[in-house]
C-alpha positions as a Markdown table, in Angstrom:
| # | Residue | x | y | z |
|---|---|---|---|---|
| 1 | Met | 41.1 | 23.6 | 163.1 |
| 2 | Thr | 42.6 | 27.1 | 163.1 |
| 3 | Pro | 44.1 | 28.1 | 159.8 |
| 4 | Ala | 47.8 | 28.9 | 159.8 |
| 5 | Arg | 48.6 | 32.5 | 159.5 |
| 6 | Arg | 50.1 | 33.7 | 156.3 |
| 7 | Pro | 53.7 | 34.8 | 156.9 |
| 8 | Arg | 54.1 | 38.6 | 156.9 |
| 9 | Arg | 55.9 | 39.9 | 153.9 |
| 10 | Pro | 59.1 | 41.7 | 154.8 |
| 11 | Thr | 59.0 | 45.4 | 154.6 |
| 12 | Thr | 61.0 | 46.9 | 151.7 |
| 13 | Thr | 62.2 | 50.3 | 151.1 |
| 14 | Arg | 62.0 | 51.6 | 147.5 |
| 15 | Pro | 65.6 | 52.3 | 146.4 |
| 16 | Ala | 66.6 | 55.8 | 145.6 |
| 17 | Ala | 67.1 | 56.9 | 142.0 |
| 18 | Pro | 70.6 | 56.1 | 140.7 |
| 19 | Gly | 73.3 | 58.6 | 141.0 |
| 20 | Gly | 71.6 | 60.5 | 143.9 |
| 21 | Ile | 69.0 | 62.2 | 141.6 |
| 22 | Arg | 66.4 | 64.3 | 143.3 |
| 23 | Arg | 63.5 | 65.4 | 141.3 |
| 24 | Gly | 62.7 | 69.1 | 141.3 |
| 25 | Lys | 59.2 | 70.4 | 141.8 |
| 26 | Gly | 58.9 | 71.3 | 138.1 |
| 27 | Ser | 60.0 | 68.0 | 136.7 |
| 28 | Ala | 57.7 | 65.2 | 135.7 |
| 29 | Pro | 58.4 | 61.5 | 136.3 |
| 30 | Gly | 59.7 | 59.8 | 133.3 |
| 31 | Pro | 62.7 | 58.1 | 131.6 |
| 32 | Ser | 65.0 | 61.0 | 132.3 |
| 33 | Asp | 64.7 | 60.1 | 136.0 |
| 34 | Arg | 66.5 | 56.8 | 135.4 |
| 35 | Glu | 69.7 | 58.2 | 133.9 |
| 36 | Pro | 70.4 | 61.8 | 132.8 |
| 37 | Gly | 70.9 | 62.1 | 129.1 |
| 38 | Arg | 70.1 | 58.5 | 128.3 |
| 39 | His | 66.9 | 59.3 | 126.4 |
| 40 | Arg | 68.2 | 62.4 | 124.6 |
| 41 | Arg | 66.7 | 62.8 | 121.1 |
| 42 | Ser | 68.8 | 63.2 | 118.0 |
| 43 | Asp | 67.8 | 66.8 | 117.6 |
| 44 | Glu | 68.9 | 67.8 | 121.1 |
| 45 | Glu | 72.3 | 69.0 | 122.3 |
| 46 | Val | 73.9 | 69.1 | 125.7 |
| 47 | Tyr | 75.2 | 72.4 | 127.0 |
| 48 | His | 77.4 | 72.5 | 130.1 |
| 49 | Gly | 79.5 | 75.1 | 131.8 |
| 50 | Leu | 78.4 | 78.3 | 133.6 |
| 51 | Arg | 78.6 | 80.8 | 130.7 |
| 52 | Ala | 77.3 | 78.4 | 128.1 |
| 53 | Cys | 74.2 | 77.6 | 130.1 |
| 54 | Gln | 73.7 | 81.3 | 131.0 |
| 55 | Gly | 73.9 | 82.2 | 127.3 |
| 56 | Leu | 71.4 | 79.5 | 126.3 |
| 57 | Phe | 68.9 | 80.6 | 129.0 |
| 58 | Ala | 69.3 | 84.3 | 128.0 |
| 59 | Arg | 68.8 | 83.7 | 124.3 |
| 60 | Arg | 66.9 | 80.5 | 123.7 |
| 61 | Pro | 64.9 | 79.6 | 126.8 |
| 62 | Asp | 62.0 | 78.0 | 124.9 |
| 63 | Asp | 64.4 | 75.4 | 123.5 |
| 64 | Ile | 65.4 | 74.1 | 126.9 |
| 65 | Val | 64.2 | 70.6 | 127.5 |
| 66 | Arg | 65.7 | 69.5 | 130.8 |
| 67 | Val | 68.2 | 71.0 | 133.4 |
| 68 | Tyr | 70.6 | 69.0 | 135.5 |
| 69 | Leu | 72.2 | 70.9 | 138.4 |
| 70 | Ala | 74.6 | 70.1 | 141.2 |
| 71 | Ala | 73.3 | 71.1 | 144.6 |
| 72 | Gly | 76.0 | 73.7 | 145.0 |
| 73 | Arg | 74.8 | 75.6 | 141.9 |
| 74 | Arg | 71.2 | 76.2 | 143.2 |
| 75 | Gly | 72.0 | 79.8 | 144.1 |
| 76 | Asp | 73.7 | 80.6 | 140.8 |
| 77 | Phe | 70.7 | 79.4 | 138.8 |
| 78 | Ala | 67.8 | 80.3 | 141.0 |
| 79 | Asp | 66.2 | 82.2 | 138.1 |
| 80 | Leu | 66.5 | 79.3 | 135.8 |
| 81 | Leu | 65.0 | 76.8 | 138.4 |
| 82 | Gly | 62.1 | 79.2 | 139.0 |
| 83 | Trp | 61.5 | 79.5 | 135.3 |
| 84 | Cys | 61.6 | 75.7 | 135.0 |
| 85 | Ala | 59.0 | 75.4 | 137.7 |
| 86 | Arg | 56.7 | 78.0 | 136.2 |
| 87 | Thr | 56.9 | 76.5 | 132.7 |
| 88 | Arg | 56.9 | 72.9 | 133.8 |
| 89 | Arg | 60.3 | 72.1 | 132.4 |
| 90 | Gly | 62.1 | 69.2 | 133.8 |
| 91 | Phe | 65.0 | 69.9 | 136.3 |
| 92 | Gln | 66.9 | 67.6 | 138.6 |
| 93 | Ile | 69.5 | 68.0 | 141.3 |
| 94 | Val | 72.1 | 65.4 | 140.5 |
| 95 | Glu | 75.5 | 64.2 | 141.7 |
| 96 | Glu | 78.7 | 65.5 | 140.1 |
| 97 | Ala | 79.4 | 62.0 | 138.7 |
| 98 | Asn | 76.1 | 62.0 | 136.8 |
| 99 | Leu | 77.0 | 65.4 | 135.3 |
| 100 | Gly | 80.3 | 64.0 | 134.2 |
| 101 | Arg | 78.6 | 61.0 | 132.5 |
| 102 | Leu | 76.0 | 63.2 | 130.8 |
| 103 | Thr | 78.5 | 65.8 | 129.4 |
| 104 | Gly | 81.5 | 63.5 | 128.9 |
| 105 | Ser | 83.6 | 66.1 | 130.6 |
| 106 | Ile | 85.0 | 67.0 | 134.1 |
| 107 | His | 84.6 | 70.7 | 133.1 |
| 108 | His | 80.8 | 70.9 | 133.4 |
| 109 | Glu | 81.0 | 73.4 | 136.3 |
| 110 | Gly | 78.0 | 71.9 | 138.0 |
| 111 | Ile | 75.3 | 72.4 | 135.4 |
| 112 | Ala | 74.1 | 70.7 | 132.2 |
| 113 | Ile | 71.1 | 71.6 | 130.0 |
| 114 | Val | 69.6 | 69.4 | 127.3 |
| 115 | Ala | 68.1 | 71.7 | 124.7 |
| 116 | Arg | 66.8 | 71.5 | 121.1 |
| 117 | Ala | 69.6 | 72.3 | 118.7 |
| 118 | Ala | 69.6 | 75.8 | 117.4 |
| 119 | Arg | 68.1 | 76.0 | 113.9 |
| 120 | Arg | 70.6 | 76.9 | 111.2 |
| 121 | Leu | 70.0 | 79.5 | 108.6 |
| 122 | Ser | 69.8 | 78.9 | 104.9 |
| 123 | Val | 71.8 | 81.1 | 102.6 |
| 124 | Asp | 68.6 | 82.9 | 101.5 |
| 125 | Glu | 67.7 | 83.6 | 105.2 |
| 126 | Leu | 71.1 | 84.9 | 105.8 |
| 127 | Arg | 71.0 | 87.2 | 102.8 |
| 128 | Gly | 67.6 | 88.5 | 103.9 |
| 129 | Ala | 68.9 | 89.2 | 107.4 |
| 130 | Leu | 71.9 | 91.0 | 105.9 |
| 131 | Ala | 69.7 | 93.0 | 103.5 |
| 132 | Thr | 67.3 | 94.2 | 106.2 |
| 133 | Gly | 70.1 | 95.0 | 108.7 |
| 134 | Gln | 69.1 | 92.3 | 111.2 |
| 135 | Arg | 72.6 | 91.0 | 110.9 |
| 136 | Gly | 75.8 | 93.0 | 110.4 |
| 137 | Gly | 79.6 | 92.5 | 110.5 |
| 138 | Pro | 81.8 | 90.1 | 108.6 |
| 139 | Ile | 81.0 | 86.6 | 107.6 |
| 140 | Val | 83.3 | 83.7 | 108.6 |
| 141 | His | 83.2 | 80.6 | 106.3 |
| 142 | Leu | 84.8 | 77.4 | 107.6 |
| 143 | Asp | 86.1 | 75.2 | 104.8 |
| 144 | Gly | 86.9 | 71.8 | 106.3 |
| 145 | Val | 87.2 | 72.9 | 110.0 |
| 146 | His | 85.8 | 70.1 | 112.1 |
| 147 | Asn | 87.4 | 70.3 | 115.6 |
| 148 | Pro | 84.7 | 71.3 | 118.2 |
| 149 | His | 87.1 | 73.2 | 120.3 |
| 150 | Asn | 88.1 | 75.3 | 117.3 |
| 151 | Leu | 84.4 | 75.9 | 116.4 |
| 152 | Gly | 83.7 | 77.0 | 120.0 |
| 153 | Ser | 86.7 | 79.4 | 120.0 |
| 154 | Ile | 85.7 | 80.8 | 116.6 |
| 155 | Leu | 82.1 | 81.4 | 117.8 |
| 156 | Arg | 83.4 | 83.2 | 120.8 |
| 157 | Ser | 85.6 | 85.5 | 118.7 |
| 158 | Ala | 82.8 | 86.0 | 116.1 |
| 159 | Ala | 80.5 | 87.1 | 118.9 |
| 160 | His | 83.1 | 89.4 | 120.5 |
| 161 | Phe | 83.8 | 91.2 | 117.2 |
| 162 | Gly | 80.2 | 91.3 | 116.0 |
| 163 | Ala | 80.3 | 88.8 | 113.1 |
| 164 | Ala | 77.1 | 88.3 | 111.1 |
| 165 | Ala | 77.3 | 84.5 | 110.8 |
| 166 | Val | 79.6 | 81.5 | 110.6 |
| 167 | Thr | 78.9 | 79.4 | 107.4 |
| 168 | Gly | 80.0 | 76.0 | 106.2 |
| 169 | Arg | 79.1 | 73.2 | 103.9 |
| 170 | Ala | 75.9 | 71.5 | 105.0 |
| 171 | Gly | 76.8 | 68.2 | 106.7 |
| 172 | Asp | 80.4 | 69.3 | 107.1 |
| 173 | Leu | 80.0 | 72.3 | 109.4 |
| 174 | Pro | 80.2 | 70.6 | 112.9 |
| 175 | Ala | 77.4 | 70.6 | 115.4 |
| 176 | Val | 77.7 | 72.7 | 118.5 |
| 177 | Ser | 78.8 | 69.8 | 120.7 |
| 178 | Pro | 79.1 | 70.1 | 124.5 |
| 179 | Ala | 82.8 | 70.8 | 124.1 |
| 180 | Ala | 82.2 | 73.5 | 121.5 |
| 181 | Ala | 79.4 | 75.2 | 123.6 |
| 182 | Arg | 81.6 | 75.2 | 126.7 |
| 183 | Val | 84.6 | 76.7 | 124.8 |
| 184 | Ala | 82.3 | 79.3 | 123.3 |
| 185 | Gln | 81.5 | 80.6 | 126.8 |
| 186 | Gly | 78.0 | 81.7 | 126.1 |
| 187 | Ala | 78.6 | 82.7 | 122.4 |
| 188 | Ala | 77.2 | 79.5 | 120.9 |
| 189 | Asp | 73.8 | 81.2 | 120.5 |
| 190 | Ala | 75.0 | 84.7 | 119.8 |
| 191 | Val | 76.2 | 84.1 | 116.2 |
| 192 | Pro | 74.0 | 82.0 | 113.8 |
| 193 | Leu | 75.4 | 79.1 | 111.9 |
| 194 | Cys | 74.5 | 78.9 | 108.2 |
| 195 | Asp | 74.5 | 75.7 | 106.2 |
| 196 | Leu | 75.5 | 76.1 | 102.5 |
| 197 | Val | 74.3 | 73.3 | 100.3 |
| 198 | Asp | 76.6 | 74.3 | 97.5 |
| 199 | Pro | 79.4 | 76.4 | 99.0 |
| 200 | Ala | 80.9 | 77.5 | 95.7 |
| 201 | Ala | 77.6 | 78.7 | 94.3 |
| 202 | Asp | 76.4 | 80.2 | 97.6 |
| 203 | Leu | 79.6 | 82.1 | 98.2 |
| 204 | Ala | 79.5 | 83.3 | 94.6 |
| 205 | Thr | 75.9 | 84.6 | 95.3 |
| 206 | Leu | 77.2 | 86.5 | 98.3 |
| 207 | Arg | 80.0 | 87.9 | 96.2 |
| 208 | Gly | 77.4 | 89.2 | 93.8 |
| 209 | Asp | 75.8 | 90.9 | 96.7 |
| 210 | Gly | 78.9 | 92.9 | 97.3 |
| 211 | Trp | 80.9 | 90.7 | 99.7 |
| 212 | Val | 84.6 | 90.6 | 99.2 |
| 213 | Ile | 85.9 | 87.0 | 99.7 |
| 214 | Val | 89.1 | 87.1 | 101.7 |
| 215 | Gly | 91.0 | 83.8 | 101.8 |
| 216 | Thr | 93.7 | 82.9 | 104.3 |
| 217 | Ser | 97.0 | 81.1 | 103.9 |
| 218 | Ser | 100.0 | 80.3 | 106.1 |
| 219 | His | 102.5 | 80.8 | 103.3 |
| 220 | Arg | 101.2 | 83.1 | 100.6 |
| 221 | Gly | 99.2 | 86.3 | 100.1 |
| 222 | Asp | 99.6 | 89.8 | 101.4 |
| 223 | Pro | 100.3 | 90.6 | 105.1 |
| 224 | Tyr | 96.9 | 91.0 | 106.7 |
| 225 | Arg | 97.6 | 94.7 | 107.5 |
| 226 | Ala | 98.7 | 95.6 | 104.0 |
| 227 | Arg | 95.4 | 97.2 | 103.1 |
| 228 | Pro | 92.2 | 97.9 | 105.2 |
| 229 | Leu | 89.6 | 95.2 | 105.1 |
| 230 | Pro | 86.3 | 96.2 | 103.4 |
| 231 | Leu | 83.1 | 96.5 | 105.4 |
| 232 | Arg | 81.6 | 93.5 | 103.7 |
| 233 | Thr | 84.4 | 91.0 | 104.3 |
| 234 | Leu | 83.8 | 87.3 | 104.0 |
| 235 | Phe | 86.7 | 85.4 | 105.6 |
| 236 | Val | 87.4 | 81.9 | 104.4 |
| 237 | Leu | 89.3 | 79.7 | 106.9 |
| 238 | Gly | 90.5 | 76.4 | 105.6 |
| 239 | Ser | 91.6 | 73.3 | 107.6 |
| 240 | Glu | 95.1 | 73.5 | 109.1 |
| 241 | Gly | 96.2 | 70.5 | 107.1 |
| 242 | Gln | 94.6 | 71.0 | 103.7 |
| 243 | Gly | 93.8 | 74.7 | 103.6 |
| 244 | Met | 91.0 | 76.0 | 101.3 |
| 245 | Ser | 89.2 | 73.6 | 98.9 |
| 246 | Pro | 90.0 | 74.3 | 95.3 |
| 247 | Glu | 86.4 | 75.3 | 94.3 |
| 248 | Val | 86.3 | 77.9 | 97.1 |
| 249 | Glu | 89.8 | 79.1 | 96.6 |
| 250 | Arg | 88.9 | 80.0 | 93.0 |
| 251 | Leu | 86.4 | 82.6 | 94.3 |
| 252 | Val | 88.9 | 84.4 | 96.5 |
| 253 | Asp | 89.3 | 88.1 | 95.8 |
| 254 | Arg | 92.2 | 88.6 | 98.2 |
| 255 | Cys | 94.5 | 86.2 | 100.0 |
| 256 | Leu | 96.0 | 87.1 | 103.4 |
| 257 | Arg | 98.6 | 85.7 | 105.6 |
| 258 | Ile | 99.6 | 86.5 | 109.2 |
| 259 | Pro | 103.4 | 86.9 | 109.3 |
| 260 | Gly | 105.3 | 85.3 | 112.1 |
| 261 | Ser | 108.7 | 84.2 | 113.2 |
| 262 | Gly | 108.7 | 81.0 | 111.2 |
| 263 | Ala | 109.3 | 78.8 | 114.2 |
| 264 | Val | 106.0 | 77.1 | 113.5 |
| 265 | Glu | 104.3 | 76.5 | 110.1 |
| 266 | Ser | 101.0 | 78.2 | 111.0 |
| 267 | Leu | 98.7 | 79.5 | 113.7 |
| 268 | Asn | 95.8 | 77.5 | 115.0 |
| 269 | Val | 92.7 | 78.3 | 112.8 |
| 270 | Ala | 90.8 | 79.7 | 115.7 |
| 271 | Val | 93.6 | 82.0 | 116.7 |
| 272 | Ala | 94.0 | 83.2 | 113.1 |
| 273 | Cys | 90.3 | 83.9 | 113.0 |
| 274 | Gly | 90.5 | 86.0 | 116.1 |
| 275 | Ile | 93.4 | 88.1 | 114.7 |
| 276 | Leu | 91.6 | 88.7 | 111.4 |
| 277 | Leu | 88.3 | 89.7 | 113.1 |
| 278 | Ala | 90.1 | 92.0 | 115.4 |
| 279 | Glu | 91.7 | 93.7 | 112.4 |
| 280 | Trp | 88.3 | 94.1 | 110.7 |
| 281 | Ser | 86.9 | 95.5 | 113.9 |
| 282 | Ala | 89.6 | 98.1 | 114.3 |
| 283 | Ala | 89.1 | 99.3 | 110.7 |
| 284 | His | 85.3 | 99.6 | 111.3 |
| 285 | Ala | 85.1 | 100.5 | 115.0 |
| 286 | Asp | 82.8 | 103.4 | 114.2 |
| 287 | Arg | 80.2 | 101.1 | 112.6 |
| 288 | Arg | 80.1 | 98.4 | 115.3 |
| 289 | Thr | 77.2 | 98.3 | 117.7 |
| 290 | Pro | 78.3 | 96.2 | 120.7 |
| 291 | Ser | 75.8 | 93.7 | 122.1 |
| 292 | Pro | 75.6 | 93.3 | 125.9 |
| 293 | Ala | 76.8 | 90.1 | 127.3 |
| 294 | Pro | 74.0 | 87.8 | 128.4 |
| 295 | Gly | 73.3 | 87.8 | 132.1 |
| 296 | Arg | 70.7 | 86.2 | 134.3 |
| 297 | Arg | 67.2 | 86.2 | 133.0 |
| 298 | Arg | 64.9 | 88.1 | 135.1 |
| 299 | Pro | 62.0 | 86.2 | 136.7 |
């Protein structure tokens, strides 16, 4: 008796990766192929937007973990993709919808990079960098400023006018979120953030080093152009609702306001920061050493 033939198994086609992901030559298979950003670690941040990603690649390439790129951006980031291939960093060509899910924004401009978060300075490290001339310019202290868009805008102004650092209370100074990095337009890595464990004590230490603490207010203090700002100026910017905290306000050497028409109560904190930094820059233009804007990294 002839044995019955075993029925042939139907031919199947392995489904494509979700979201139209195509793996680049430099990327290794792994969880990130299933869904961009799903397995991001707690110490990693997502950068998106043309200038933000260019700035990250120019200043902190070794912190890059994975790159997600829309097909139309290949030519703009050929250097980055070549570097990923040489250093075996993961990169993927993805659909626009996946970039939107990864970044939580429609303003990703066709690119997102997952990178290790930039290490923040301690007050001792900041003082050392100031003493040796590694950092120069004014210091901006944020006292209760939490909005990521404001942080991004402040970082952009701080980079433009050559600020030494942006400081804030440890645990209160916000992270450089995707929104903050995009608004900063490449400046998120140009100016270091510094965590102060005890702001009142740390600011008092900087004051002892010769820094003049200049507070800001919407309703009191001298007009900001009444006297020239000293070279070692430390600006304190409080929240738009509460202003400066009492323990920090007690350290203020001068309080400034930006006069206006009175049609609104105050300026946005990031706008006020830009005006004050511009005033400091104008007073010390001969001492400023402009830094070139980051461009493409050479292969």
